[in-house]
C-alpha positions as CSV (number, residue, x, y, z in Angstrom):
1,X,-2.0,38.4,101.1
2,X,0.0,37.1,104.0
3,X,1.3,33.9,105.7
4,X,-1.2,34.5,108.8
5,X,-3.8,34.5,106.3
6,X,-2.7,31.4,104.8
7,X,-2.8,29.9,107.8
8,X,-6.0,30.6,108.9
9,X,-7.8,29.5,106.3
10,X,-5.9,25.8,106.4
11,X,-7.2,26.1,110.2
12,X,-11.0,26.9,108.8
13,X,-10.5,23.8,106.5
14,X,-9.0,21.5,108.9
15,X,-11.7,22.2,111.5
16,X,-14.2,21.9,108.9
17,X,-12.9,18.6,108.1
18,X,-12.8,17.3,111.2
19,X,-16.5,18.6,112.2
20,X,-17.8,17.1,109.2
21,X,-18.5,13.3,109.9
22,X,-19.5,13.5,113.6
23,X,-22.1,16.1,112.4
24,X,-23.2,14.4,109.4
25,X,-23.5,10.9,111.6
26,X,-25.7,13.0,114.3
27,X,-27.6,14.4,111.3
28,X,-28.5,10.5,110.2
29,X,-29.6,10.1,113.4
30,X,-31.7,13.1,114.0
31,X,-33.4,12.7,110.0
32,X,-33.9,8.6,110.1
33,X,-35.3,8.6,113.7
34,X,-32.5,6.9,115.5
35,X,-31.4,7.2,118.6
36,X,-29.4,10.1,120.0
37,X,-27.8,10.8,123.5
38,X,-30.4,13.7,124.3
39,X,-33.4,10.7,123.8
40,X,-34.1,10.4,127.4
41,X,-34.4,14.6,128.1
42,X,-36.2,15.0,125.0
43,X,-38.3,12.1,124.1
44,X,-41.4,12.8,126.5
45,X,-41.2,16.4,125.0
46,X,-41.2,14.7,121.2
47,X,-44.0,12.9,122.3
48,X,-46.1,15.8,123.9
49,X,-45.8,17.7,120.9
50,X,-47.2,15.5,118.7
51,X,-50.0,14.3,120.3
52,X,-51.0,17.9,121.2
53,X,-50.6,18.8,117.5
54,X,-52.2,15.3,116.7
55,X,-49.3,14.3,114.4
56,X,-48.7,10.4,113.7
57,X,-45.4,10.1,113.7
58,X,-46.0,6.6,111.9
59,X,-47.3,8.3,108.9
60,X,-45.6,9.1,105.8
61,X,-46.2,11.8,103.4
62,X,-46.3,11.6,99.8
63,X,-44.5,14.4,98.1
64,X,-47.9,16.9,97.6
65,X,-48.7,16.0,101.1
66,X,-45.2,17.1,102.3
67,X,-45.3,20.2,100.0
68,X,-48.5,21.5,101.7
69,X,-47.7,20.8,105.3
70,X,-44.3,23.1,104.5
71,X,-46.0,26.0,102.2
72,X,-49.1,26.0,105.5
73,X,-46.6,26.3,107.9
74,X,-45.0,29.1,106.2
75,X,-48.1,30.8,105.2
76,X,-49.4,30.7,109.0
77,X,-45.9,31.9,110.5
78,X,-45.7,35.0,107.8
79,X,-49.1,35.7,108.7
80,X,-48.0,35.9,112.1
81,X,-44.8,37.8,111.9
82,X,-47.0,40.0,110.0
83,X,-49.0,41.0,112.7
84,X,-46.4,41.5,115.7
85,X,-44.4,43.5,113.7
86,X,-47.5,45.9,112.9
87,X,-48.9,45.5,116.5
88,X,-45.1,45.8,118.2
89,X,-46.2,49.3,119.6
90,X,-48.9,47.8,121.9
91,X,-47.0,45.0,123.2
92,X,-44.2,44.3,125.7
93,X,-40.3,44.0,126.1
94,X,-39.7,47.5,124.4
95,X,-36.7,48.7,125.3
96,X,-36.6,52.3,124.3
97,X,-40.0,53.3,123.7
98,X,-39.4,56.6,122.0
99,X,-37.4,55.2,119.5
100,X,-39.1,51.5,118.6
101,X,-42.4,52.5,119.7
102,X,-44.0,52.8,116.5
103,X,-45.4,49.5,114.3
104,X,-43.4,48.7,110.9
105,X,-45.6,50.3,107.8
106,X,-47.5,47.7,106.0
107,X,-44.9,47.0,103.4
108,X,-42.0,46.8,105.6
109,X,-44.1,44.6,107.4
110,X,-45.0,42.2,104.4
111,X,-40.9,42.4,103.5
112,X,-40.0,41.3,106.8
113,X,-42.0,38.7,107.3
114,X,-41.5,37.4,103.7
115,X,-37.7,37.4,104.5
116,X,-37.5,35.6,107.4
117,X,-40.0,33.1,106.4
118,X,-37.9,32.0,103.5
119,X,-34.6,32.0,105.6
120,X,-33.6,35.4,103.4
121,X,-33.2,37.5,106.7
122,X,-32.9,40.6,103.9
123,X,-33.2,43.7,106.4
124,X,-34.0,46.8,104.7
125,X,-34.3,48.5,108.1
126,X,-31.6,48.9,111.5
127,X,-32.7,45.9,114.0
128,X,-31.7,48.1,116.8
129,X,-33.7,51.4,115.8
130,X,-36.7,49.4,114.5
131,X,-37.6,46.4,116.4
132,X,-38.7,45.6,120.2
133,X,-36.9,42.8,122.2
134,X,-40.1,41.1,121.3
135,X,-40.3,41.2,117.9
136,X,-36.7,40.1,117.6
137,X,-37.3,37.3,120.3
138,X,-40.2,35.9,119.0
139,X,-40.9,37.0,115.2
140,X,-37.3,36.8,113.7
141,X,-35.8,34.1,116.2
142,X,-38.7,31.8,115.6
143,X,-38.2,31.9,111.8
144,X,-34.4,31.5,112.3
145,X,-35.3,28.1,114.0
146,X,-37.8,26.8,111.7
147,X,-37.0,28.2,108.4
148,X,-33.7,26.6,108.9
149,X,-35.7,23.0,109.8
150,X,-37.5,23.3,106.9
151,X,-34.3,23.7,104.4
152,X,-33.0,21.1,106.3
153,X,-36.2,18.7,105.9
154,X,-36.4,19.0,102.0
155,X,-32.8,18.2,101.5
156,X,-33.7,14.9,103.7
157,X,-37.0,14.3,101.6
158,X,-34.8,14.3,98.7
159,X,-32.5,12.1,100.2
160,X,-34.7,10.0,100.7
161,X,-36.6,9.7,97.8
162,X,-33.0,8.9,95.8
163,X,-32.2,5.8,98.4
164,X,-35.4,4.5,98.8
165,X,-37.2,1.6,96.5
166,X,-40.5,1.9,95.1
167,X,-41.9,4.1,98.4
168,X,-45.0,6.3,97.7
169,X,-43.4,8.2,101.0
170,X,-40.7,10.8,101.3
171,X,-41.1,11.0,105.3
172,X,-43.5,13.3,107.5
173,X,-42.8,17.2,107.4
174,X,-43.8,18.0,110.8
175,X,-41.8,14.9,112.6
176,X,-38.7,16.2,110.7
177,X,-39.2,20.0,111.3
178,X,-39.8,18.6,115.0
179,X,-36.8,16.7,115.2
180,X,-34.3,19.0,113.7
181,X,-35.1,21.9,115.8
182,X,-35.6,19.7,119.1
183,X,-32.4,17.4,118.3
184,X,-30.0,19.8,116.3
185,X,-30.6,23.6,116.1
186,X,-31.2,23.9,120.2
187,X,-29.0,21.5,121.2
188,X,-26.5,23.4,119.1
189,X,-28.2,26.9,119.5
190,X,-27.5,27.3,123.7
191,X,-24.0,26.4,124.3
192,X,-23.2,28.3,121.5
193,X,-25.1,31.1,122.5
194,X,-23.5,30.6,125.7
195,X,-19.6,31.2,124.6
196,X,-20.7,34.1,123.0
197,X,-21.8,35.6,125.9
198,X,-18.9,34.7,127.8
199,X,-16.2,36.4,124.6
200,X,-18.7,39.6,125.5
201,X,-21.4,39.2,123.3
202,X,-24.6,40.9,124.7
203,X,-27.8,39.1,126.2
204,X,-29.8,41.8,127.7
205,X,-33.2,42.7,128.3
206,X,-32.1,45.9,129.9
207,X,-33.0,49.5,127.9
208,X,-30.9,51.2,125.8
209,X,-27.8,53.0,127.4
210,X,-27.8,56.9,127.0
211,X,-23.9,57.7,127.1
212,X,-21.5,60.7,126.5
213,X,-18.6,59.9,124.0
214,X,-15.4,61.0,125.0
215,X,-15.4,63.8,122.6
216,X,-18.2,66.4,122.4
217,X,-20.5,67.8,124.9
218,X,-24.0,68.8,125.7
219,X,-27.1,66.6,124.8
220,X,-26.5,66.5,121.3
221,X,-23.2,64.8,121.9
222,X,-25.0,61.8,123.6
223,X,-25.3,58.4,122.0
224,X,-27.6,55.8,122.5
225,X,-26.1,52.6,122.7
226,X,-28.4,49.4,122.4
227,X,-28.6,46.3,124.4
228,X,-30.6,43.2,124.1
229,X,-30.8,39.6,123.7
230,X,-28.2,39.7,121.0
231,X,-26.5,36.2,121.3
232,X,-29.1,34.3,121.3
233,X,-30.3,35.2,118.0
234,X,-26.3,35.3,117.0
235,X,-25.9,31.5,117.8
236,X,-29.0,30.2,115.4
237,X,-28.4,33.4,112.8
238,X,-25.0,31.7,111.9
239,X,-25.9,27.9,112.5
240,X,-29.0,28.2,110.5
241,X,-27.4,30.5,107.3
242,X,-30.1,32.6,108.4
243,X,-27.9,35.8,108.6
244,X,-29.9,38.5,110.1
245,X,-28.6,40.7,112.4
246,X,-29.8,41.9,115.9
247,X,-28.3,45.3,114.9
248,X,-27.8,47.3,111.6
249,X,-24.0,46.6,111.2
250,X,-24.5,43.1,111.8
251,X,-21.4,40.9,113.0
252,X,-19.6,44.2,112.0
253,X,-21.0,45.4,115.7
254,X,-18.7,44.5,118.2
255,X,-21.9,43.5,120.9
256,X,-22.4,40.7,118.1
257,X,-19.3,39.7,116.9
258,X,-16.7,41.1,120.2
259,X,-13.6,39.5,118.9
260,X,-11.3,37.7,116.1
261,X,-11.9,34.5,118.1
262,X,-16.1,34.5,117.8
263,X,-15.3,35.8,114.1
264,X,-13.8,32.7,113.6
265,X,-16.3,30.8,115.2
266,X,-19.3,32.2,113.7
267,X,-17.4,31.6,110.2
268,X,-16.9,27.9,111.0
269,X,-20.9,27.7,112.0
270,X,-21.9,29.2,108.6
271,X,-20.9,25.8,106.9
272,X,-20.6,23.3,110.0
273,X,-24.2,21.6,109.7
274,X,-24.5,22.0,105.5
275,X,-20.9,20.2,105.1
276,X,-22.4,17.4,107.7
277,X,-25.4,17.0,105.5
278,X,-23.5,16.3,102.6
279,X,-22.0,13.0,104.7
280,X,-25.1,12.5,105.7
281,X,-26.0,11.9,102.1
282,X,-23.1,9.6,101.6
283,X,-24.0,7.7,104.8
284,X,-27.7,7.1,103.7
285,X,-27.1,6.5,100.1
286,X,-24.5,4.3,100.9
287,X,-22.3,6.4,98.4
288,X,-19.8,8.0,100.5
289,X,-16.7,8.1,97.8
290,X,-19.3,10.0,96.0
291,X,-20.7,12.7,98.8
292,X,-16.5,13.1,99.8
293,X,-16.5,14.3,95.8
294,X,-19.2,16.0,96.2
295,X,-17.9,17.9,99.3
296,X,-14.5,18.3,97.5
297,X,-16.2,20.1,94.6
298,X,-17.7,22.5,96.9
299,X,-14.2,23.1,98.7
300,X,-12.4,23.6,95.9
301,X,-15.0,26.2,94.7
302,X,-15.0,27.6,98.0
303,X,-11.6,28.0,98.1
304,X,-11.1,29.5,94.5
305,X,-13.7,32.1,95.8
306,X,-11.8,33.0,98.7
307,X,-8.8,33.5,97.2
308,X,-10.1,35.6,94.3
309,X,-11.9,37.9,96.8
310,X,-8.8,38.1,99.3
311,X,-6.6,38.9,96.1
312,X,-8.8,41.6,95.0
313,X,-9.2,43.5,98.6
314,X,-5.3,42.7,99.1
315,X,-4.8,44.4,96.2
316,X,-7.1,47.8,97.1
317,X,-7.9,50.3,95.1
318,X,-5.5,52.5,92.8
319,X,-7.4,55.6,93.2
320,X,-6.7,55.6,97.3
321,X,-3.0,54.7,96.6
322,X,-2.8,57.9,94.9
323,X,-4.1,59.9,97.7
324,X,-1.0,58.4,99.8
325,X,-2.6,55.3,101.6
326,X,-0.6,52.8,101.9
327,X,-0.8,49.5,99.2
328,X,-0.1,46.9,101.8
329,X,-2.7,47.6,103.4
330,X,-5.2,46.7,101.3
331,X,-8.7,48.1,100.7
332,X,-9.8,48.8,104.0
333,X,-13.0,50.3,103.4
334,X,-16.1,49.3,104.8
335,X,-14.3,47.0,107.0
336,X,-13.6,46.6,110.8
337,X,-9.7,47.1,111.3
338,X,-10.1,44.3,114.7
339,X,-10.7,42.0,111.8
340,X,-8.9,43.0,108.7
341,X,-8.9,42.5,105.1
342,X,-8.4,38.3,105.5
343,X,-10.9,37.5,107.9
344,X,-13.4,40.2,106.0
345,X,-12.7,38.7,102.5
346,X,-13.1,35.0,104.2
347,X,-16.2,36.3,106.1
348,X,-17.6,37.4,102.6
349,X,-17.2,34.7,100.8
350,X,-18.6,32.0,103.4
351,X,-21.9,34.2,103.8
352,X,-22.6,33.8,99.9
353,X,-21.5,30.7,99.7
354,X,-23.7,29.3,102.1
355,X,-27.2,31.8,101.5
356,X,-26.3,33.3,104.9
357,X,-26.2,37.1,104.7
358,X,-24.2,37.9,107.6
359,X,-21.9,40.3,107.5
360,X,-18.8,41.7,109.3
361,X,-17.8,44.0,106.7
362,X,-20.0,45.9,104.2
363,X,-20.2,44.6,100.7
364,X,-21.0,47.8,99.3
365,X,-17.2,48.8,99.6
366,X,-15.7,45.8,98.3
367,X,-13.7,46.5,95.2
368,X,-15.2,45.8,92.0
369,X,-13.7,41.9,91.4
370,X,-14.2,41.5,95.2
371,X,-18.0,42.2,94.8
372,X,-18.4,40.3,91.6
373,X,-16.8,37.0,93.3
374,X,-19.5,37.7,96.3
375,X,-22.3,38.4,93.6
376,X,-21.8,35.4,91.4
377,X,-21.3,33.2,94.7
378,X,-25.0,33.8,95.4
379,X,-25.9,33.3,91.6
380,X,-24.0,30.0,91.3
381,X,-27.0,29.0,92.9
382,X,-26.1,28.8,96.4
383,X,-24.5,25.4,96.0
384,X,-20.8,26.3,97.3
385,X,-21.8,24.3,100.8
386,X,-24.8,26.6,100.7
387,X,-27.1,27.3,103.5
388,X,-28.3,24.5,105.7
389,X,-30.5,22.0,103.6
390,X,-30.8,24.2,100.3
391,X,-27.2,23.6,100.0
392,X,-27.6,20.3,99.8
393,X,-30.9,20.2,97.7
394,X,-29.5,22.4,95.2
395,X,-26.3,20.9,95.0
396,X,-28.3,17.5,94.0
397,X,-30.0,19.2,91.3
398,X,-26.7,19.6,89.6
399,X,-25.4,16.1,90.2
400,X,-28.7,15.2,88.3
401,X,-28.1,17.7,85.3
402,X,-24.3,16.6,85.5
403,X,-25.5,12.8,84.9
404,X,-28.1,13.5,82.2
405,X,-25.5,15.7,80.0
406,X,-23.0,12.4,81.0
407,X,-25.9,9.9,80.0
408,X,-26.1,12.3,76.6
409,X,-22.2,11.7,75.9
410,X,-22.3,8.1,76.3
411,X,-25.6,7.5,74.3
412,X,-27.3,5.9,77.6
413,X,-30.5,6.4,79.7
414,X,-28.8,8.8,82.8
415,X,-28.8,7.0,86.2
416,X,-28.0,8.3,89.3
417,X,-27.2,5.8,92.4
418,X,-29.2,3.1,90.9
419,X,-32.3,5.3,89.7
420,X,-33.3,6.0,86.2
421,X,-33.6,9.4,85.6
422,X,-36.2,10.2,83.5
423,X,-37.5,13.0,81.4
424,X,-39.4,14.5,83.9
425,X,-36.8,14.3,86.8
426,X,-34.3,16.4,84.6
427,X,-37.2,19.0,83.8
428,X,-37.7,19.5,87.8
429,X,-34.4,19.7,88.1
430,X,-33.7,22.4,85.3
431,X,-36.9,24.5,86.3
432,X,-35.9,24.9,89.8
433,X,-32.4,25.4,88.5
434,X,-33.8,28.2,85.9
435,X,-36.1,29.9,88.8
436,X,-33.2,31.8,90.1
437,X,-32.2,33.4,86.9
438,X,-35.2,33.8,85.8
439,X,-36.1,35.6,89.2
440,X,-32.7,37.5,89.1
441,X,-32.8,38.7,85.7
442,X,-36.6,39.6,85.7
443,X,-36.5,41.2,88.9
444,X,-33.3,43.2,88.0
445,X,-34.4,44.4,84.8
446,X,-37.9,45.6,85.7
447,X,-35.9,47.6,88.6
448,X,-33.4,48.9,86.1
449,X,-36.1,50.3,83.9
450,X,-38.1,51.9,86.6
451,X,-37.9,55.4,88.3
452,X,-39.0,53.2,91.8
453,X,-35.5,51.2,91.2
454,X,-33.0,53.7,90.0
455,X,-34.2,56.8,92.3
456,X,-33.2,55.1,95.3
457,X,-29.4,54.1,94.1
458,X,-26.8,55.2,96.2
459,X,-23.9,55.2,93.3
460,X,-24.6,55.9,89.1
461,X,-22.8,54.1,86.6
462,X,-21.6,49.7,86.3
463,X,-21.6,50.1,90.8
464,X,-25.4,51.5,91.0
465,X,-26.3,48.3,88.6
466,X,-24.7,46.4,90.5
467,X,-26.8,47.2,93.7
468,X,-29.9,46.4,91.7
469,X,-28.3,43.3,90.8
470,X,-27.2,42.5,94.1
471,X,-30.1,43.2,95.6
472,X,-32.1,41.1,93.9
473,X,-29.8,38.4,93.8
474,X,-29.6,37.8,97.4
475,X,-33.7,38.3,97.9
476,X,-33.9,35.4,95.0
477,X,-31.0,33.4,96.2
478,X,-32.2,33.7,100.3
479,X,-29.4,34.8,101.0
480,X,-30.0,38.3,103.1
481,X,-26.6,40.1,102.2
482,X,-26.8,43.7,100.4
483,X,-24.6,46.4,98.7
484,X,-26.3,48.7,101.4
485,X,-25.8,52.1,99.2
486,X,-29.1,51.4,97.8
487,X,-32.2,52.5,99.6
488,X,-34.8,50.1,99.7
489,X,-36.9,50.9,102.5
490,X,-39.5,52.2,100.0
491,X,-42.9,50.7,99.4
492,X,-42.2,49.5,95.8
493,X,-38.6,47.8,96.8
494,X,-40.0,46.3,100.0
495,X,-42.6,44.9,98.1
496,X,-40.7,43.8,95.1
497,X,-37.8,42.2,97.0
498,X,-40.7,40.3,99.3
499,X,-42.2,38.9,96.0
500,X,-38.6,37.9,95.1
501,X,-38.0,35.8,98.1
502,X,-41.3,34.1,98.3
503,X,-40.6,32.9,94.5
504,X,-36.6,32.1,94.9
505,X,-37.8,29.9,97.7
506,X,-40.9,28.0,97.1
507,X,-40.8,27.9,93.4
508,X,-37.6,25.9,94.0
509,X,-38.8,23.6,96.8
510,X,-42.1,22.8,95.3
511,X,-39.8,21.2,92.1
512,X,-37.4,19.7,94.4
513,X,-39.8,18.0,96.2
514,X,-41.7,16.8,93.3
515,X,-38.3,15.5,91.9
516,X,-38.1,13.5,95.3
517,X,-41.4,12.0,95.1
518,X,-40.6,10.9,91.5
519,X,-37.2,9.1,92.4
520,X,-39.0,7.4,95.8
521,X,-41.3,5.8,93.3
522,X,-39.0,3.9,91.4
523,X,-37.0,0.6,91.6
524,X,-33.6,0.6,92.1
525,X,-31.4,-0.6,89.9
526,X,-27.7,-2.3,90.0
527,X,-25.3,-0.1,88.4
528,X,-24.0,-2.2,84.9
529,X,-21.2,-1.5,82.9
530,X,-22.2,1.8,80.9
531,X,-23.2,3.6,83.9
532,X,-21.0,6.8,84.8
533,X,-19.2,6.9,87.8
534,X,-20.1,9.3,90.2
535,X,-17.1,9.4,92.3
536,X,-13.6,10.6,91.4
537,X,-12.0,13.2,89.7
538,X,-13.4,12.9,86.2
539,X,-17.1,13.7,88.0
540,X,-15.9,16.1,90.3
541,X,-14.7,17.9,87.2
542,X,-18.1,17.5,85.4
543,X,-20.3,18.8,88.2
544,X,-17.8,21.7,89.0
545,X,-17.8,22.8,85.2
546,X,-21.7,22.7,85.3
547,X,-21.9,24.5,88.3
548,X,-19.6,27.1,86.8
549,X,-20.9,27.3,83.1
550,X,-24.3,27.4,84.0
551,X,-23.9,30.5,86.1
552,X,-21.8,32.0,83.7
553,X,-24.2,31.5,80.7
554,X,-26.8,33.0,82.7
555,X,-25.1,36.1,84.7
556,X,-21.8,37.0,82.7
557,X,-23.4,39.4,80.6
558,X,-24.7,41.6,83.5
559,X,-22.0,40.7,85.7
560,X,-19.7,42.5,82.8
561,X,-21.9,45.6,82.7
562,X,-21.5,45.7,86.6
563,X,-18.4,45.1,88.7
564,X,-15.8,44.1,85.5
565,X,-16.6,47.4,83.8
566,X,-16.3,49.2,86.9
567,X,-12.9,47.4,87.4
568,X,-11.3,49.0,84.4
569,X,-12.8,52.2,85.3
570,X,-11.7,52.0,88.7
571,X,-7.9,51.9,87.0
572,X,-8.6,54.6,84.7
573,X,-9.5,57.1,87.8
574,X,-13.5,56.6,87.1
575,X,-15.3,57.0,90.2
576,X,-19.0,56.5,91.0
């Protein structure tokens, strides 16, 4: 752990803090229909979309209507993506017909369609070996925008439910998606992609290049170098916390992430919108002190995870040290030397905190404790800033649970920002939180007890269990990163992971929208003497404790059998 690393971490936190307020203010204008600097350019296009799709922007939707619209869009885009992936061999923009000419198998096409529809972007394939340019740009990038916009829309609906007074509506899903895409995601992605191109990220429709390496001779020594429209996909995969790489190596591939500068900017963009959404919530709810408390809780949990993962990787593997590897180098297995231990550890923390899934190092090669931190970040519910939209509404679920616990402590009906928290609200919040635990442990137990699950493991013992646990944590948590030693491109794995992604996305969103509808219909009441304060150190400690304890009580037994056991066995000289 070096001074330069701490300096980079301080710079990251400083820039994230500086971006939070202006992004939050701009998000308020986008989500609440306010004026933006882009109105003159984009208002005509926005109105044209409404007219073409027969959308009434003034019409509010109840929570069942809002949920139905979201599910309808998700179903249609899932089927569209499935069809395109099955037919890519007869469609244009195929850069290397010999390598990419075959359609995806039905199970892999379903897995990929479910993955990108749910903002998971799990990939049981290497993009450069499997996808045509058309599939990458149309099928997958389409979801990078729409799934991110849907997540932000759900967060905005919950914020409206909390802040409105006796309202039947929580917004209009179609309007929210259009405005988020037009005024937020597209305007940010375009200059971001141009910046990446200026730094060396590839953006091309040219065919793959066959090159001879510096060493070796003959046809067997040639190498096929992929090209393609990478910069445009990298920009939205980071901003939208999608994470799906154009190539199998993702952000470790030099054409996607060519330099330390692009690496730092990509890391910053993972948290940017999610951080701004917390400020947007504080402004809309007129509870900025409360919002900054939420932001501080996320920051503390993030710093704790980043420091722990960095320490574990900097400590390295004692078995490598016994072979003569310098302990000062830390654990460089599976990492890009140009990024080193710190940037790899920070990236791994960010991508698992934010349900992003992009990686610049291979998580399967993390030390056992490093892998444990990454795994727990996902299992905590993706609320440590979290994915775009997903992080905010997940965090608010834990806030409501914390308020309920505080109400039990003082013997009063819990209140949150002037709304009474009643039995239905607690049930919806609890249901949404428990869905993640049930899905991860249920699917992992099924795979660990089945031949189809264990036969594809890359490692035995506790590391093999961690591979299974990480796969379904990533799927249900809609993260998308993986312990790559597990071979998941089989029918059983593709189907179960696809179902886990759909389960983790929509069985959380529907209770969240039901909670939004319930809160929107309630009358706001002024805070009284017995109202538990939701700003400051006391509430911050309570909220952080609830997040950690819920995760610990649920997943610690599995974590002990997996990465924790592997850590002690590693120091005892065991290998798997």
